[in-house]
SERO-4910 file (N, C-alpha, C, O; in steps of 0.05 Angstrom, whole numbers):
BEGIN
 pado doro    nc1    nc2    nc3   cac1   cac2   cac3    cc1    cc2    cc3    oc1    oc2    oc3
  Unk    A    690   -195    212    683   -197    247    661   -182    256    650   -187    278
  Unk    A    654   -166    243    619   -156    248    607   -167    249    589   -168    266
  Unk    A    613   -187    224    580   -205    218    584   -242    230    574   -263    222
  Unk    A    603   -237    251    604   -269    262    578   -262    284    567   -240    287
  Unk    A    574   -291    298    544   -295    302    558   -314    333    579   -327    334
  Unk    A    537   -310    357    546   -327    376    528   -357    368    511   -362    351
  Unk    A    536   -368    382    523   -398    389    489   -395    388    473   -407    373
  Unk    A    482   -369    413    456   -369    418    448   -358    393    428   -371    385
  Unk    A    454   -343    379    443   -324    342    446   -344    324    431   -339    305
  Unk    A    460   -367    320    458   -393    304    439   -407    312    425   -418    295
  Unk    A    435   -410    335    412   -426    347    380   -415    330    365   -423    313
  Unk    A    385   -391    349    366   -369    326    358   -367    298    334   -361    292
  Unk    A    376   -370    281    377   -368    261    364   -399    249    344   -399    234
  Unk    A    377   -424    258    368   -452    257    338   -448    254    327   -450    233
  Unk    A    321   -438    282    299   -446    283    283   -433    272    260   -441    272
  Unk    A    293   -398    254    271   -385    239    274   -400    215    256   -396    198
  Unk    A    298   -420    207    297   -423    182    295   -451    182    304   -461    161
  Unk    A    285   -469    200    273   -491    206    261   -504    176    273   -519    161
  Unk    A    239   -495    174    226   -507    151    219   -486    126    233   -466    123
  Unk    A    207   -489    116    206   -470     77    224   -480     52    243   -495     49
  Unk    A    212   -470     40    238   -461     17    253   -439     26    248   -424     46
  Unk    A    277   -439      3    305   -415      5    286   -386      9    291   -367     24
  Unk    A    269   -388     -6    255   -356     -1    242   -352     35    248   -333     50
  Unk    A    231   -368     39    217   -364     57    235   -365     84    227   -352    103
  Unk    A    257   -377     85    283   -371     98    291   -353    102    296   -345    125
  Unk    A    298   -335     73    297   -306     82    282   -288     83    291   -266     80
  Unk    A    251   -291     87    234   -276     94    235   -278    124    233   -257    136
  Unk    A    237   -297    136    235   -305    167    256   -291    176    252   -280    198
  Unk    A    286   -286    160    310   -273    182    302   -244    172    309   -223    184
  Unk    A    294   -245    157    280   -205    140    264   -196    168    271   -178    183
  Unk    A    236   -215    171    215   -210    189    233   -206    216    238   -185    228
  Unk    A    242   -229    222    258   -225    248    274   -189    253    268   -170    267
  Unk    A    286   -193    242    304   -170    246    282   -141    238    282   -122    254
  Unk    A    271   -140    219    250   -108    228    237   -112    244    232    -91    257
  Unk    A    227   -130    251    203   -133    277    221   -135    299    215   -114    311
  Unk    A    237   -145    310    245   -153    328    264   -140    339    273   -148    361
  Unk    A    274   -119    325    304   -108    334    290    -73    328    279    -67    307
  Unk    A    293    -57    350    276    -39    342    293    -22    330    317    -23    334
  Unk    A    280      2    309    305     23    306    303     47    325    282     57    334
  Unk    A    330     55    330    345     60    347    366     84    340    390     78    341
  Unk    A    362    109    333    384    124    330    407    117    345    401    104    365
  Unk    A    431    120    342    448    114    358    462    136    370    456    156    357
  Unk    A    482    143    392    490    166    406    505    181    378    516    171    358
  Unk    A    502    201    384    511    227    366    540    235    360    548    254    348
  Unk    A    556    210    376    584    212    371    591    212    336    575    205    318
  Unk    A    622    222    333    628    215    307    621    176    287    611    168    266
  Unk    A    639    162    315    643    135    308    617    126    305    614    117    283
  Unk    A    600    125    316    566    115    325    553    123    292    539    111    275
  Unk    A    559    138    294    550    165    266    562    140    235    550    135    214
  Unk    A    584    133    243    599    125    218    600     97    221    592     84    202
  Unk    A    607     84    241    613     56    245    596     36    255    604     29    278
  Unk    A    584     28    250    562      2    256    575    -19    270    598    -28    266
  Unk    A    557    -26    291    560    -43    319    567    -69    306    567    -69    282
  Unk    A    573    -89    319    574   -119    303    547   -126    303    529   -112    313
  Unk    A    545   -144    293    512   -164    295    515   -175    317    495   -190    314
  Unk    A    524   -182    339    521   -194    358    517   -170    379    501   -174    398
  Unk    A    528   -147    378    520   -124    397    485   -117    393    469   -114    411
  Unk    A    481   -114    369    453   -100    354    430   -127    373    412   -121    388
  Unk    A    441   -154    365    424   -171    377    423   -173    404    402   -180    416
  Unk    A    446   -168    416    439   -167    449    418   -149    454    397   -153    466
  Unk    A    430   -120    439    412    -91    450    381    -99    441    362    -89    453
  Unk    A    380   -111    428    354   -111    411    345    -85    404    321    -81    405
  Unk    A    361    -67    395    359    -39    375    381    -31    358    402    -44    356
  Unk    A    377    -10    347    398     -9    335    389     12    307    366     13    301
  Unk    A    408     27    293    396     47    270    395     23    243    393     -1    243
  Unk    A    397     41    225    404     26    200    428     12    189    427     -7    173
  Unk    A    442     20    196    477     10    197    471    -15    213    475    -37    202
  Unk    A    460    -14    239    469    -43    258    448    -59    245    456    -81    240
  Unk    A    419    -55    238    399    -71    223    411    -84    190    401    -99    174
  Unk    A    434    -72    190    438    -79    155    453    -91    164    447   -113    155
  Unk    A    485    -96    185    498   -117    191    481   -141    204    490   -164    204
  Unk    A    463   -138    212    457   -166    240    443   -174    213    453   -195    206
  Unk    A    423   -165    194    413   -177    174    437   -197    152    436   -221    147
  Unk    A    452   -182    145    471   -196    130    485   -219    143    491   -240    132
  Unk    A    489   -212    164    505   -237    190    475   -258    194    480   -275    210
  Unk    A    465   -259    190    431   -280    189    438   -283    159    452   -303    157
  Unk    A    433   -272    136    435   -286    117    465   -306    109    467   -328     97
  Unk    A    484   -291    119    509   -311    106    503   -334    131    517   -352    122
  Unk    A    496   -341    147    491   -364    162    475   -382    147    476   -407    148
  Unk    A    460   -369    134    451   -392    118    457   -397     79    443   -410     63
  Unk    A    486   -378     74    502   -382     58    485   -363     36    485   -371     12
  Unk    A    474   -342     40    467   -324     20    484   -298     17    489   -288     39
  Unk    A    493   -287      0    515   -267     -7    501   -244     -8    483   -242    -24
  Unk    A    506   -224      8    496   -198     18    517   -183     15    541   -189     13
  Unk    A    503   -155     13    530   -129     16    512   -103     19    492    -97      5
  Unk    A    520    -93     32    505    -62     37    498    -53     19    496    -71      2
  Unk    A    487    -21      6    478    -13     -6    475     20      9    461     27     28
  Unk    A    490     32     -4    487     67     12    475     81     -4    485     84    -26
  Unk    A    445     97      3    432    120    -11    430    140      8    438    144     31
  Unk    A    415    152     -8    413    181      5    374    183     -4    362    188    -25
  Unk    A    363    175     26    329    178     31    316    200      7    295    195     -5
  Unk    A    327    219      3    316    247     -8    329    248    -34    315    245    -55
  Unk    A    346    251    -35    363    260    -55    374    235    -75    374    213    -63
  Unk    A    385    233   -104    393    225   -124    427    234   -119    432    257   -113
  Unk    A    444    218   -122    469    227   -123    492    229   -142    515    239   -142
  Unk    A    475    210   -164    489    204   -190    513    198   -174    514    193   -149
  Unk    A    537    198   -195    559    180   -185    589    198   -174    612    190   -174
  Unk    A    577    227   -164    591    239   -143    594    222   -111    583    223    -89
  Unk    A    611    211   -122    613    199    -83    624    214    -60    648    215    -64
  Unk    A    618    225    -40    623    237    -18    615    229      0    591    226      0
  Unk    A    630    220     26    603    209     41    592    217     59    583    205     79
  Unk    A    592    242     54    563    256     60    537    250     50    517    254     63
  Unk    A    537    243     34    517    247     13    503    223     13    487    224     -6
  Unk    A    501    198     27    496    181     46    481    185     68    489    197     88
  Unk    A    452    173     65    441    182     97    428    152    110    421    148    133
  Unk    A    428    132     88    421    108    101    424     82     81    424     82     56
  Unk    A    427     65     95    440     41     84    423     12     83    412      6    104
  Unk    A    420     -2     66    399    -23     62    419    -44     59    443    -39     64
  Unk    A    409    -69     49    416    -94     39    413    -99     16    390    -99      8
  Unk    A    434   -105     -2    426   -118    -26    441   -145    -28    463   -150    -18
  Unk    A    424   -161    -44    428   -192    -49    441   -196    -84    423   -205    -98
  Unk    A    451   -195    -91    466   -197   -115    459   -224   -127    455   -221   -151
  Unk    A    456   -242   -122    443   -265   -134    422   -268   -140    413   -283   -157
  Unk    A    406   -248   -119    377   -244   -135    371   -217   -148    350   -210   -160
  Unk    A    395   -202   -145    386   -177   -153    354   -170   -135    331   -168   -145
  Unk    A    362   -167   -112    332   -155    -81    351   -146    -77    374   -152    -80
  Unk    A    330   -112    -61    342   -107    -43    322   -109    -26    299   -116    -32
  Unk    A    335   -100     11    315   -110     37    323    -83     48    346    -74     44
  Unk    A    305    -69     63    315    -45     79    294    -61    106    269    -62    108
  Unk    A    321    -72    128    302    -81    150    300    -63    171    299    -71    194
  Unk    A    299    -36    166    292     -9    173    272    -11    180    266    -10    204
  Unk    A    254    -15    158    231     -4    157    210    -29    170    210    -51    159
  Unk    A    193    -24    193    179    -45    210    161    -49    200    149    -68    210
  Unk    A    146    -36    174    120    -36    159    119    -49    147    100    -64    145
  Unk    A    140    -50    131    155    -67     97    150    -97     87    169   -105     73
  Unk    A    137   -108     89    140   -142     79    167   -137     58    177   -117     49
  Unk    A    174   -167     56    197   -177     50    190   -170     12    169   -173     -1
  Unk    A    212   -163      6    216   -155    -25    205   -133    -31    204   -130    -56
  Unk    A    193   -113    -17    185    -92    -17    201    -76     -9    221    -83      2
  Unk    A    192    -39    -15    215    -26     -2    193     -6     15    168    -10     16
  Unk    A    207     20     28    189     39     29    190     63      6    208     66    -10
  Unk    A    174     74      7    174     91    -17    186    111    -25    185    122    -47
  Unk    A    202    117     -1    225    143      1    245    135    -14    258    150    -29
  Unk    A    250    100    -10    274    100    -22    276     77    -58    292     64    -72
  Unk    A    250     87    -56    244     70    -92    257     94   -114    255    118   -113
  Unk    A    270     78   -132    283     85   -152    305    113   -146    311    133   -160
  Unk    A    313    102   -118    341    128   -118    365    104   -122    363     80   -118
  Unk    A    386    117   -128    416    113   -135    427    100   -105    428    111    -83
  Unk    A    432     78   -111    452     64    -97    482     62   -100    494     66   -121
  Unk    A    492     57    -80    531     53    -84    534     30    -72    531     31    -48
  Unk    A    542      5    -84    549    -15    -69    584    -26    -64    598    -41    -77
  Unk    A    587     -9    -39    619     -3    -35    634    -44    -38    655    -45    -49
  Unk    A    623    -67    -29    638    -88    -37    646    -89    -72    670    -90    -77
  Unk    A    633    -89    -89    632    -85   -115    635    -69   -134    633    -74   -158
  Unk    A    643    -43   -119    651    -10   -125    628    -12   -145    637    -12   -168
  Unk    A    607    -15   -144    585     -4   -174    564      2   -158    558     -4   -135
  Unk    A    550     17   -181    520     35   -175    500     17   -187    503      1   -205
  Unk    A    481     22   -173    449     10   -181    433     27   -179    441     50   -176
  Unk    A    411     25   -180    385     43   -170    364     26   -162    357      9   -179
  Unk    A    352     26   -142    325     20   -121    303     18   -142    296     38   -154
  Unk    A    288    -18   -148    266     -9   -165    241     12   -150    239     17   -126
  Unk    A    220     24   -176    201     39   -169    185     19   -172    183      7   -194
  Unk    A    165     14   -141    144     -5   -140    152    -35   -140    141    -50   -156
  Unk    A    167    -43   -124    178    -74   -119    153    -92   -120    154   -114   -131
  Unk    A    135    -85   -112    109   -102   -106     87    -78   -120     91    -54   -117
  Unk    A     63    -89   -136     48    -65   -145     30    -58   -124     18    -71   -107
  Unk    A     32    -29   -132     16    -10   -114    -19    -14   -115    -31     -5   -135
  Unk    A    -35    -28    -96    -61    -31   -109    -91    -26    -79    -98    -35    -57
  Unk    A   -101     -3    -99   -123     -2    -75   -150    -18    -83   -161     -7   -103
  Unk    A   -159    -33    -77   -186    -45    -86   -206    -45    -69   -208    -51    -45
  Unk    A   -222    -38    -86   -254    -45    -67   -270    -57    -79   -279    -47   -100
  Unk    A   -279    -83    -70   -299   -109    -86   -315   -105    -60   -313   -107    -36
  Unk    A   -335    -96    -86   -365    -88    -66   -390   -102    -82   -395   -101   -106
  Unk    A   -405   -113    -62   -429   -128    -75   -452   -114    -59   -457   -107    -36
  Unk    A   -462   -115    -83   -500    -99    -73   -521   -117    -82   -525   -120   -106
  Unk    A   -536   -130    -63   -555   -147    -69   -579   -130    -70   -578   -108    -60
  Unk    A   -602   -140    -82   -630   -115    -81   -648   -137    -78   -650   -159    -89
  Unk    A   -659   -127    -62   -691   -146    -54   -720   -121    -70   -717   -100    -82
  Unk    A   -737   -133    -63   -763   -120    -69   -768    -89    -75   -781    -77    -91
  Unk    A   -749    -81    -51   -758    -52    -47   -730    -38    -41   -723    -24    -22
  Unk    A   -716    -47    -64   -689    -40    -67   -660    -41    -62   -651    -60    -74
  Unk    A   -646    -31    -53   -626    -39    -39   -622    -56    -15   -623    -39      2
  Unk    A   -619    -76     -3   -631    -96     23   -602   -108     30   -604   -124     48
  Unk    A   -575   -104     20   -550   -102     33   -522   -101     15   -518   -101    -10
  Unk    A   -508   -100     34   -480    -90     16   -453   -102     33   -446    -99     57
  Unk    A   -442   -118     12   -415   -126     30   -391   -116     18   -387   -119     -6
  Unk    A   -377   -108     31   -348    -88     22   -324   -103     34   -325   -110     57
  Unk    A   -299   -109     16   -269   -113     24   -256    -99     14   -259    -96    -11
  Unk    A   -243    -88     23   -223    -69     15   -196    -77     26   -191    -79     51
  Unk    A   -177    -80      4   -150    -85     -1   -132    -74     -2   -134    -58    -21
  Unk    A   -112    -72      7    -79    -58      0    -63    -80      3    -66   -101     16
  Unk    A    -38    -66    -19    -15    -83    -34      1    -57    -31     -5    -33    -26
  Unk    A     23    -70    -35     57    -47    -44     43    -14    -22     31    -11      0
  Unk    A     48     -5    -34     55     18     -8     32     31      3     34     43     24
  Unk    A      8     30    -11    -18     30     -2    -19     11     35    -26     21     56
  Unk    A    -13    -12     31    -10    -28     51     14    -17     66      7    -14     89
  Unk    A     33    -12     63     50     10     83     46     17     93     48     10    117
  Unk    A     32     41     81     15     67     97      0     62    117      0     73    139
  Unk    A    -17     42    106    -43     33    131    -35     19    151    -45     22    174
  Unk    A    -13      0    145      2    -16    180     15     14    192     12     13    216
  Unk    A     26     38    185     31     56    196     13     64    209     12     64    234
  Unk    A     -2     71    196    -27     84    209    -29     67    233    -23     76    255
  Unk    A    -40     39    229    -43     22    254    -24     20    268    -31     13    290
  Unk    A     -2     24    266     14     19    290     24     48    307     42     51    324
  Unk    A      7     68    295      7     99    298     -9    110    317     -3    130    331
  Unk    A    -32     95    316    -55    104    329    -54    104    352    -40     86    359
  Unk    A    -66    123    377    -57    116    402    -69     87    421    -61     78    443
  Unk    A    -90     79    405   -101     56    412   -100     29    394   -116     10    392
  Unk    A    -74     34    379    -82     10    358    -95      6    336    -98     19    315
  Unk    A   -107    -21    346   -130    -35    327   -162    -20    338   -184    -19    328
  Unk    A   -153    -13    358   -186     -9    365   -183     27    350   -200     28    333
  Unk    A   -173     46    352   -170     76    340   -166     64    300   -171     80    283
  Unk    A   -162     51    297   -151     35    266   -181     29    259   -191     37    238
  Unk    A   -196     12    280   -211      9    274   -239     31    271   -251     30    250
  Unk    A   -245     46    287   -266     70    285   -258     86    265   -278     93    252
  Unk    A   -234     98    257   -235    104    229   -250     95    204   -264    107    188
  Unk    A   -240     69    209   -260     54    181   -296     54    188   -313     59    171
  Unk    A   -302     49    217   -326     56    229   -334     80    214   -351     78    196
  Unk    A   -323    104    220   -330    132    210   -335    130    180   -358    134    171
  Unk    A   -315    125    167   -313    132    138   -327    107    132   -319    105    109
  Unk    A   -338     89    135   -359     72    119   -389     83    117   -405     82     98
  Unk    A   -393     96    144   -419    107    158   -425    136    147   -447    143    139
  Unk    A   -403    152    146   -404    179    125   -418    170    103   -439    180     95
  Unk    A   -403    145     89   -403    142     58   -437    125     54   -446    122     31
  Unk    A   -448    118     70   -474    102     69   -484    106    102   -479     92    122
  Unk    A   -499    133     98   -510    135    120   -534    124    128   -544    122    151
  Unk    A   -546    117     99   -571     99    102   -575     73    110   -597     62    112
  Unk    A   -554     63    116   -549     38    130   -536     25    151   -515     36    158
  Unk    A   -542      5    165   -527     -1    188   -508    -16    182   -507    -31    162
  Unk    A   -485    -14    204   -462    -28    200   -465    -59    221   -467    -59    246
  Unk    A   -465    -83    204   -470   -105    216   -446   -118    231   -447   -130    253
  Unk    A   -423   -113    217   -399   -120    222   -376   -101    208   -379    -86    188
  Unk    A   -354   -106    224   -328    -90    204   -310   -105    221   -305   -105    245
  Unk    A   -299   -123    197   -267   -130    206   -243   -122    190   -241   -118    166
  Unk    A   -226   -119    211   -196   -115    208   -182   -141    207   -185   -156    226
  Unk    A   -168   -149    189   -155   -166    187   -118   -172    173   -117   -178    149
  Unk    A    -93   -171    188    -75   -173    176    -59   -153    183    -35   -152    178
  Unk    A    -77   -126    200    -56    -96    206    -33   -104    223    -14    -88    224
  Unk    A    -32   -130    240    -22   -129    261      0   -141    255     18   -133    269
  Unk    A      7   -159    238     23   -178    224     39   -170    194     26   -172    173
  Unk    A     59   -164    194     81   -164    167     72   -181    144     65   -171    123
  Unk    A     71   -199    146     66   -223    126     37   -231    118     30   -249    102
  Unk    A     23   -211    132     -3   -211    124    -18   -196    106    -12   -173    111
  Unk    A    -32   -197     89    -48   -175     73    -63   -159     89    -73   -170    108
  Unk    A    -69   -132     87    -91   -117    106   -116   -122     82   -114   -122     58
  Unk    A   -137   -126     98   -160   -128     90   -182   -121    112   -183   -128    136
  Unk    A   -203   -102     95   -228    -92    109   -250    -96    104   -259    -76     92
  Unk    A   -269   -115    109   -292   -123    106   -309   -116    126   -306   -115    150
  Unk    A   -331   -111    109   -353    -94    130   -384    -99    106   -389    -97     82
  Unk    A   -397   -105    130   -425   -115    119   -443    -88    123   -432    -68    133
  Unk    A   -465    -86    117   -480    -62    103   -513    -71    106   -520    -82     86
  Unk    A   -530    -69    122   -558    -72    125   -574    -44    117   -566    -24    129
  Unk    A   -593    -41     98   -607    -22    106   -630     -8    126   -652    -19    130
  Unk    A   -625     11    136   -638     25    159   -670     23    152   -685      5    160
  Unk    A   -674     35    142   -708     31    141   -715     27    111   -707     37     91
  Unk    A   -736      4    116   -745     -7     91   -761      6     82   -784     12     89
  Unk    A   -742     13     60   -763     33     35   -753     36     14   -730     28     10
  Unk    A   -763     46     -3   -754     47    -37   -738     66    -47   -744     81    -65
  Unk    A   -717     66    -36   -687     89    -39   -685     90    -74   -681     74    -92
  Unk    A   -689    112    -70   -680    121   -109   -698    112   -125   -693    110   -149
  Unk    A   -720    105   -116   -745    103   -129   -755    117   -152   -763    139   -144
  Unk    A   -758    115   -177   -770    127   -203   -797    118   -215   -807     98   -206
  Unk    A   -808    130   -233   -823    111   -246   -809     84   -265   -822     65   -273
  Unk    A   -788     85   -267   -779     77   -284   -764     50   -268   -760     29   -281
  Unk    A   -756     50   -238   -738     33   -225   -728     43   -210   -738     63   -200
  Unk    A   -703     33   -200   -686     38   -176   -662     52   -187   -650     46   -207
  Unk    A   -657     69   -173   -631     81   -182   -605     78   -162   -606     80   -137
  Unk    A   -580     72   -180   -562     56   -158   -538     70   -166   -534     71   -191
  Unk    A   -520     83   -150   -492     92   -144   -478     71   -142   -479     57   -121
  Unk    A   -465     64   -160   -453     37   -156   -419     36   -141   -410     16   -129
  Unk    A   -402     65   -148   -382     67   -140   -379     82   -106   -368     74    -86
  Unk    A   -391    102   -111   -394    106    -76   -369    114    -72   -358    130    -86
  Unk    A   -360    104    -52   -330    110    -40   -323    132    -50   -338    139    -69
  Unk    A   -304    146    -44   -284    171    -61   -258    158    -53   -250    141    -37
  Unk    A   -249    171    -69   -217    162    -79   -198    175    -41   -200    196    -27
  Unk    A   -185    154    -39   -174    155     -6   -147    169    -13   -135    168    -35
  Unk    A   -138    181      8   -104    189      4    -92    168     19   -105    155     35
  Unk    A    -69    163     14    -60    140     27    -52    141     46    -55    121     61
  Unk    A    -36    165     58    -20    164     82    -43    171     95    -38    153    111
  Unk    A    -69    182    104    -86    184    121   -113    177    124   -123    184    103
  Unk    A   -126    168    135   -152    164    146   -175    191    137   -199    187    137
  Unk    A   -166    211    132   -179    243    131   -179    250     99   -162    238     85
  Unk    A   -198    267     87   -184    275     60   -194    259     45   -208    240     51
  Unk    A   -185    267     17   -183    255     -2   -170    260    -30   -170    284    -36
  Unk    A   -159    241    -51   -144    248    -69   -145    270    -93   -128    284   -106
  Unk    A   -172    267    -93   -168    296   -111   -166    321   -100   -170    340   -115
  Unk    A   -161    323    -77   -154    348    -61   -128    350    -73   -122    374    -76
  Unk    A   -113    336    -79    -88    350    -92    -91    356   -121    -71    353   -136
  Unk    A   -115    363   -131   -120    371   -159   -135    397   -156   -146    408   -176
  Unk    A   -135    408   -134   -158    425   -136   -148    456   -147   -161    477   -147
  Unk    A   -125    453   -156   -119    484   -169   -117    475   -187   -109    452   -193
  Unk    A   -123    496   -204   -122    489   -247   -101    491   -254    -97    481   -276
  Unk    A    -79    502   -242    -50    499   -251    -32    495   -223    -40    502   -201
  Unk    A     -6    484   -228     15    481   -219     50    495   -221     61    484   -240
  Unk    A     64    509   -212     91    514   -215    106    498   -213    126    492   -227
  Unk    A     93    486   -183    121    458   -179    107    435   -174     84    433   -165
  Unk    A    126    413   -181    123    387   -178    103    382   -160    101    396   -139
  Unk    A     85    362   -166     60    348   -147     81    326   -138     97    318   -156
  Unk    A     83    314   -110     93    285   -110     62    269    -94     52    271    -72
  Unk    A     55    257   -114     32    231    -98     41    221    -85     23    205    -77
  Unk    A     61    217    -72     76    196    -49     74    161    -62     85    141    -54
  Unk    A     60    165    -79     64    136   -100     51    135   -131     37    153   -141
  Unk    A     61    110   -143     41    113   -166     22     98   -162     22     74   -163
  Unk    A     -8    120   -154    -34    105   -153    -40     88   -169    -33     88   -192
  Unk    A    -56     70   -154    -75     47   -174    -93     41   -163    -95     20   -150
  Unk    A   -115     60   -165   -145     52   -156   -163     30   -167   -178     34   -186
  Unk    A   -162     18   -161   -189    -16   -166   -213     -6   -149   -214      3   -126
  Unk    A   -236    -10   -173   -267    -17   -154   -274    -43   -174   -267    -48   -197
  Unk    A   -286    -55   -160   -308    -77   -173   -331    -77   -157   -332    -79   -133
  Unk    A   -349    -73   -175   -378    -78   -168   -394    -98   -173   -397   -102   -197
  Unk    A   -409   -119   -152   -430   -140   -168   -456   -127   -154   -460   -118   -131
  Unk    A   -470   -128   -175   -500   -115   -162   -515   -143   -164   -513   -151   -187
  Unk    A   -526   -157   -150   -556   -186   -157   -572   -175   -155   -578   -158   -138
  Unk    A   -587   -187   -180   -614   -174   -185   -634   -196   -183   -633   -219   -193
  Unk    A   -656   -185   -164   -687   -214   -164   -689   -207   -197   -682   -190   -214
  Unk    A   -707   -239   -194   -716   -245   -224   -736   -225   -234   -742   -225   -258
  Unk    A   -748   -206   -216   -771   -188   -222   -748   -165   -238   -757   -155   -258
  Unk    A   -725   -159   -231   -725   -149   -249   -708   -141   -282   -684   -139   -286
  Unk    A   -725   -138   -297   -730   -149   -319   -703   -130   -341   -692   -138   -361
  Unk    A   -698   -108   -330   -685    -97   -349   -667    -75   -331   -674    -69   -308
  Unk    A   -643    -65   -342   -627    -54   -340   -613    -35   -353   -604    -40   -375
  Unk    A   -608     -6   -341   -594     14   -363   -569     20   -346   -569     25   -322
  Unk    A   -548     19   -364   -518     19   -356   -511     50   -360   -527     62   -374
  Unk    A   -494     61   -351   -474     83   -370   -463     73   -390   -463     50   -399
  Unk    A   -451     99   -397   -422     92   -426   -412     83   -413   -419     86   -389
  Unk    A   -383     65   -420   -362     64   -428   -338     83   -428   -335     97   -449
  Unk    A   -317     87   -405   -301    104   -408   -273     97   -409   -264     85   -389
  Unk    A   -253    104   -435   -233    103   -425   -212    129   -441   -211    140   -463
  Unk    A   -200    131   -418   -177    149   -427   -148    144   -422   -139    133   -402
  Unk    A   -131    155   -443   -107    145   -427    -86    177   -439    -92    189   -460
  Unk    A    -63    185   -422    -52    202   -432    -15    195   -422     -4    173   -419
  Unk    A     -6    213   -419     18    197   -412     30    198   -385     53    190   -379
  Unk    A     12    210   -367     12    199   -338      5    172   -333     19    158   -318
  Unk    A    -14    163   -344    -37    140   -325    -64    137   -347    -68    148   -369
  Unk    A    -79    120   -335   -105    117   -349   -123    121   -336   -114    129   -315
  Unk    A   -159    122   -338   -175    120   -325   -198    102   -349   -205    107   -372
  Unk    A   -204     78   -327   -229     59   -347   -251     54   -327   -249     47   -304
  Unk    A   -269     59   -339   -299     47   -325   -311     42   -353   -310     54   -375
  Unk    A   -324     12   -343   -338      1   -346   -372    -20   -346   -372    -24   -322
  Unk    A   -386    -28   -352   -411    -27   -327   -423    -52   -366   -424    -47   -390
  Unk    A   -427    -82   -344   -444   -102   -367   -461   -118   -341   -457   -119   -316
  Unk    A   -484   -128   -360   -496   -146   -345   -489   -174   -355   -489   -177   -380
  Unk    A   -483   -195   -339   -490   -215   -335   -507   -235   -323   -514   -234   -299
  Unk    A   -515   -255   -342   -536   -267   -322   -559   -242   -301   -565   -219   -307
  Unk    A   -565   -253   -283   -573   -234   -255   -566   -212   -238   -579   -200   -221
  Unk    A   -536   -209   -250   -514   -193   -244   -512   -165   -258   -511   -164   -283
  Unk    A   -510   -139   -243   -489   -123   -260   -458   -120   -254   -449   -118   -231
  Unk    A   -446   -120   -273   -418   -122   -266   -401    -95   -264   -401    -86   -287
  Unk    A   -392    -84   -253   -371    -54   -257   -346    -56   -254   -334    -65   -234
  Unk    A   -339    -48   -271   -304    -38   -259   -298    -15   -265   -308     -1   -283
  Unk    A   -276     -9   -244   -270     21   -251   -245     24   -244   -239     21   -220
  Unk    A   -224     32   -263   -186     36   -247   -182     55   -257   -186     62   -280
  Unk    A   -173     65   -237   -148    101   -244   -120     92   -237   -112     90   -214
  Unk    A   -101     85   -262    -80     88   -257    -59     97   -265    -55     95   -289
  Unk    A    -36    112   -247    -21    139   -252      5    110   -254      8     89   -240
  Unk    A     21    122   -281     45    112   -276     64    132   -272     87    125   -278
  Unk    A     61    159   -261     89    164   -250     79    177   -214     57    183   -205
  Unk    A    100    178   -203     89    190   -174    102    220   -171    102    233   -150
  Unk    A    110    226   -189    120    262   -194    109    266   -217    114    256   -239
  Unk    A     85    290   -205     66    298   -231     88    328   -241     85    348   -228
  Unk    A    100    328   -255    113    358   -267     86    378   -279     65    373   -292
  Unk    A    101    404   -266     74    425   -282     60    419   -310     36    417   -314
  Unk    A     87    418   -334     73    411   -355     47    388   -358     26    393   -371
  Unk    A     51    369   -348     31    343   -344     14    346   -317      2    327   -307
  Unk    A     14    372   -306     -9    365   -289    -42    367   -291    -61    357   -279
  Unk    A    -38    388   -318    -66    384   -322    -77    358   -339   -101    358   -343
  Unk    A    -62    337   -347    -72    315   -353    -79    295   -331   -101    283   -333
  Unk    A    -65    292   -313    -64    283   -292    -94    289   -273   -107    275   -257
  Unk    A    -98    316   -282   -114    333   -266   -143    320   -278   -161    310   -263
  Unk    A   -145    321   -312   -166    312   -327   -168    288   -311   -184    287   -292
  Unk    A   -155    270   -315   -166    237   -301   -173    234   -275   -180    212   -266
  Unk    A   -172    257   -257   -180    252   -234   -208    266   -238   -229    255   -232
  Unk    A   -205    294   -249   -233    304   -253   -255    279   -258   -272    275   -241
  Unk    A   -254    268   -276   -262    251   -301   -270    222   -275   -292    211   -276
  Unk    A   -253    216   -257   -259    187   -240   -276    203   -218   -295    189   -211
  Unk    A   -274    229   -204   -297    234   -193   -316    247   -200   -331    258   -184
  Unk    A   -317    245   -222   -346    244   -247   -359    225   -243   -382    227   -235
  Unk    A   -346    202   -247   -356    176   -254   -366    166   -222   -387    153   -220
  Unk    A   -353    173   -201   -354    161   -176   -378    175   -168   -394    158   -160
  Unk    A   -385    197   -167   -404    217   -163   -427    218   -171   -446    224   -156
  Unk    A   -428    212   -199   -455    218   -215   -464    197   -235   -486    199   -247
  Unk    A   -448    177   -239   -449    158   -256   -474    138   -245   -469    132   -222
  Unk    A   -495    128   -252   -521    117   -241   -532     92   -253   -538     95   -277
  Unk    A   -536     68   -243   -551     41   -254   -576     53   -254   -578     74   -241
  Unk    A   -601     42   -268   -620     39   -263   -636     15   -269   -633      5   -291
  Unk    A   -650      7   -255   -668    -28   -253   -683    -23   -245   -687     -9   -225
  Unk    A   -707    -40   -269   -735    -41   -260   -743    -64   -277   -767    -72   -277
***
């Protein structure tokens, strides 16, 4: 009864699923419920706290809590013959196998044939991904009377900066930077975009300020933000920089000195602060929550003129331990210098006994970003 649809709702489902393969159809239904049905807690009476409204009620109201949005998505999926069931969990805790009604404070959708979890309450999360707060959580499936666990990092977390540096006769002429986000990084960026007072304007201003602070000797020719207002698109921030003054920056007797990485490791949920601030203490008494399993990727390409005959590059670094790894490599390829950097954590929660291992990785990463130089002459 809760999953019944009106003729108007069936027509909406038909319109949403009129084209594409099956996965595209499911994605369209998920996106509709996620973005068109406002998340809103119900009245605080006992009935509304535990018993969801019907799919028809939620569709007509255009708002609902996690129970309401779960029922609506299940009803839509049923219309295209996709089996789905509710999955109960607690956002903060894992409850193990002690099932009491009060241990649940959230419900999402599970597709057993695809072994796929969807959270239609999360308005900034793409199809196939999950909010970081419910990754790796125990869930109870009442229809099949069994327990499962939501995946950790269902979409790989990647914070990628691809940078091209073009050298001229007088040093660096211009820089092109593209920053990309996937997984939880993207979810946090989309949330920042939507919570800014002026939306796109404030979000873009934040990037302008960050870029200008990182490259004070350059003018910003343009800064483009794409995908932030569309849950189905990837977020990309592209920036073009040109040197303010035509002089020879970093010039030595041997040539030009270039710091290839520059950008600090940023915090995922804020436009302020840096990641290494998590590790400012020498020791910890309690676990450190990093919010996600971090994966910082930096790729730099330095384009050289034919006049530059020789390049001095720093030594490669590779460190791996229990909590993750750090990789830094530089090589020359024809008329280019290619720099690759990656700091990857395989844990979200850093235990006190592994804190120093994590701190060592971060400290070395910061040293590389701030200290390593390439000399061309």
